C-alpha positions in Angstrom: 8.2 -8.8 -14.0 6.4 -8.6 -11.1 7.8 -10.5 -7.9 4.7 -11.2 -5.8 4.4 -12.0 -2.1 2.2 -14.6 -0.8 1.1 -14.1 2.9 -0.4 -16.7 4.7 -4.1 -15.6 3.4 -5.1 -14.3 0.3 -3.9 -11.0 0.2 -0.8 -10.0 -1.5 1.8 -7.2 -2.4 3.4 -6.9 -5.4 6.0 -4.9 -6.6 7.9 -4.5 -10.1 11.8 -4.0 -9.3 12.1 -2.7 -13.1 10.1 0.2 -12.1 11.3 3.6 -11.3 9.3 3.8 -7.6 11.8 2.5 -5.0 10.5 -0.9 -3.9 10.0 0.4 -0.3 7.2 2.8 -1.8 6.0 0.0 -3.8 5.8 -2.0 -0.5 4.1 0.6 1.6 1.6 1.2 -1.1 0.5 -2.2 -1.4 0.0 -3.0 2.0 -2.2 0.4 2.3 -4.3 -0.6 -0.1 -4.9 -4.3 1.6 -5.4 -2.1 5.0 -7.8 0.4 3.4 -9.7 -1.7 1.3 -10.1 -4.3 4.9 -7.9 -7.5 3.4 -5.8 -7.4 6.1 -7.9 -6.3 9.3 -7.0 -5.5 13.0 -5.0 -8.6 14.6 -3.7 -9.6 11.0 -0.4 -10.4 11.6 2.1 -9.7 8.4 4.9 -12.0 8.0 8.4 -11.2 9.0 10.6 -8.6 7.6 13.0 -11.2 6.6 10.1 -13.6 4.9 9.0 -10.4 2.9 12.2 -9.8 1.8 13.4 -13.0 0.6 9.9 -13.5 -1.2 10.0 -9.8 -2.6 13.8 -10.1 -3.3 14.9 -7.0 -1.7 16.9 -6.2 1.4 15.2 -6.5 4.9 16.1 -3.1 5.4 13.8 -2.0 2.5 11.1 -4.1 4.1 11.5 -3.0 7.8 11.6 0.6 6.6 7.6 0.2 4.7 7.0 -1.5 8.0 7.9 1.4 10.0 6.2 3.8 8.0 2.9 2.1 8.0 3.7 2.0 12.3 4.3 5.8 12.1 1.1 5.8 10.1 -1.3 4.2 13.0 -1.5 0.9 10.9 0.6 -1.5 12.4 2.3 -2.3 15.6 5.8 -3.6 15.8 7.1 -5.4 18.8 10.9 -6.9 18.3 10.5 -10.9 18.4 6.8 -10.6 17.6 6.8 -8.9 14.2 4.0 -7.0 12.5 0.4 -6.6 14.1 -2.2 -4.7 12.1 -4.2 -2.5 14.8 -7.5 -0.2 14.6 -6.8 3.0 13.3 -9.2 5.7 13.3 -9.7 8.1 10.1 -7.2 11.0 10.9 -9.2 14.5 10.3 -8.2 16.6 7.5 -7.5 20.2 9.4 -7.4 21.8 5.6 -6.9 20.3 2.7 -3.7 21.9 2.1 -1.6 18.6 3.1 -3.6 16.7 0.1 -1.8 18.5 -2.5 0.8 16.1 -3.0 -1.6 13.3 -3.2 -3.5 14.8 -5.6 -0.5 15.4 -7.8 0.3 12.2 -7.3 -3.1 11.2 -8.3 -3.2 14.0 -11.8 0.1 11.6 -12.2 -1.0 8.4 -12.6 -4.1 9.7 -14.3 -1.7 11.2 -17.0 0.1 8.0 -16.9 -2.6 6.2 -17.9 -4.1 8.2 -20.6 -0.2 8.4 -22.1 -0.7 4.4 -22.3 -3.9 4.8 -24.0 -6.3 4.3 -21.4 -9.8 6.2 -21.9 -10.9 8.8 -19.8 -14.4 6.7 -19.1 -12.1 3.6 -18.2 -10.1 5.9 -15.7 -13.5 7.4 -14.5 -15.0 3.9 -14.1 -12.3 2.8 -12.6 -11.9 5.3 -10.0 -15.8 5.1 -9.1 -15.2 1.2 -8.6 -12.1 2.0 -5.9 -14.2 4.8 -4.4 -17.0 2.0 -3.5 -14.4 -0.7 -2.4 -12.7 2.0 0.3 -16.3 3.3 1.1 -17.1 -0.4 2.5 -14.3 -0.6 4.5 
C-alpha cells in the first residue's frame, strides 16, 4: 500500500510503508526525482514538515530529516518559520568517479530486482533511456 502526498501543484511523492526502505530515504528519493526532472523548480515552496508528516503518516522528524538531507545537497533553503524553498543548484563536478560506485551498486540492485520480478532486459533498457531523456532536458 502506497501513501501519497498531494502537494499544492501536481508533483507528488509516494512512500510504501511496507517497504524495507526507510521512509526518510523514500521521501528524499521522491523529492530528488521531482527536483532533477524540474517538476519542482527554484522558488517552489514545499509543504510544511508537519503537513507532509500527517499526509504520509510518518513522524515529523522523518520529514524534517529528509528536508535537511536535501538542503545539505544544495536543493533547498530551510528557514525556520518560512519552510523549505527550492533553490537553484549547479550540478556538482565529479572529481574521480569513485564516489559514484555506491550509486552504481544501487542501480545494479534495482535492475536485478526488476529482472527478478520478470521485467525484460529490453523493457528495463527502454525505461532507462526514457528516464535519461527526461533528466537531460532538465
